[in-house]
C-alpha positions, 0 to 999 in steps of 0.5 A, spaced: 500 500 500 502 506 498 504 511 503 501 518 503 506 523 505 505 528 511 505 535 511 513 536 513 515 531 507 511 535 502 514 541 504 521 539 504 519 536 497 516 543 495 522 546 498 527 542 494 524 543 488 524 551 489 531 550 490 533 546 484 529 551 480 533 557 483 539 554 482 538 552 475 534 558 472 538 563 468 535 569 472 535 576 471 539 578 465 542 585 464 541 589 458 548 589 456 549 581 457 543 580 452 547 582 446 551 576 443 558 576 441 556 576 434 552 582 435 557 585 439 563 584 434 558 587 429 557 593 433 564 594 434 566 593 427 561 598 425 563 604 429 570 602 427 568 603 420 565 609 421 571 612 424 575 610 419 572 615 414 574 622 414 571 628 411 576 631 406 577 639 406 576 639 399 569 636 399 570 628 398 571 623 403 578 620 405 579 613 407 584 611 413 587 604 412 
Protein backbone atom coordinates (compact mmCIF):
# COMPACT_ATOMS: atom_id res chain seq x y z
CA UNK A 1 0.00 0.00 0.00
CA UNK A 2 1.27 3.47 -0.93
CA UNK A 3 2.14 5.82 1.88
CA UNK A 4 0.79 9.40 1.76
CA UNK A 5 3.50 11.94 2.69
CA UNK A 6 2.81 14.14 5.69
CA UNK A 7 2.90 17.95 5.55
CA UNK A 8 6.52 18.26 6.67
CA UNK A 9 7.68 15.85 3.98
CA UNK A 10 5.59 17.63 1.34
CA UNK A 11 7.05 20.98 2.43
CA UNK A 12 10.58 19.56 2.21
CA UNK A 13 9.91 18.31 -1.32
CA UNK A 14 8.48 21.67 -2.37
CA UNK A 15 11.48 23.49 -0.86
CA UNK A 16 13.89 21.17 -2.68
CA UNK A 17 12.12 21.84 -5.97
CA UNK A 18 12.20 25.60 -5.40
CA UNK A 19 15.91 25.46 -4.59
CA UNK A 20 16.58 23.42 -7.73
CA UNK A 21 14.70 25.93 -9.91
CA UNK A 22 16.50 28.87 -8.28
CA UNK A 23 19.94 27.30 -8.77
CA UNK A 24 19.42 26.20 -12.36
CA UNK A 25 17.50 29.16 -13.81
CA UNK A 26 19.29 31.94 -15.67
CA UNK A 27 17.66 34.65 -13.62
CA UNK A 28 17.63 38.36 -14.49
CA UNK A 29 19.91 39.35 -17.37
CA UNK A 30 21.31 42.86 -17.65
CA UNK A 31 20.76 44.64 -20.94
CA UNK A 32 24.48 44.58 -21.75
CA UNK A 33 24.56 40.80 -21.29
CA UNK A 34 21.72 40.31 -23.80
CA UNK A 35 23.99 41.36 -26.67
CA UNK A 36 25.61 38.25 -28.05
CA UNK A 37 29.27 38.05 -29.05
CA UNK A 38 28.49 38.22 -32.78
CA UNK A 39 26.33 41.31 -32.37
CA UNK A 40 28.92 42.93 -30.09
CA UNK A 41 31.63 42.34 -32.72
CA UNK A 42 29.43 43.74 -35.50
CA UNK A 43 28.65 46.86 -33.49
CA UNK A 44 32.32 47.33 -32.64
CA UNK A 45 33.39 46.92 -36.27
CA UNK A 46 30.67 49.32 -37.41
CA UNK A 47 31.89 52.01 -35.04
CA UNK A 48 35.50 51.49 -36.15
CA UNK A 49 34.46 51.61 -39.82
CA UNK A 50 32.69 54.92 -39.32
CA UNK A 51 35.75 56.33 -37.56
CA UNK A 52 37.98 55.30 -40.47
CA UNK A 53 36.34 57.74 -42.91
CA UNK A 54 37.24 61.41 -42.65
CA UNK A 55 35.71 64.37 -44.41
CA UNK A 56 38.26 65.77 -46.87
CA UNK A 57 38.61 69.60 -46.73
CA UNK A 58 38.01 69.66 -50.50
CA UNK A 59 34.58 68.09 -50.12
CA UNK A 60 35.38 64.40 -50.55
CA UNK A 61 35.86 61.51 -48.20
CA UNK A 62 39.23 60.17 -47.12
CA UNK A 63 39.59 56.54 -46.03
CA UNK A 64 42.10 55.75 -43.32
CA UNK A 65 43.82 52.42 -43.63
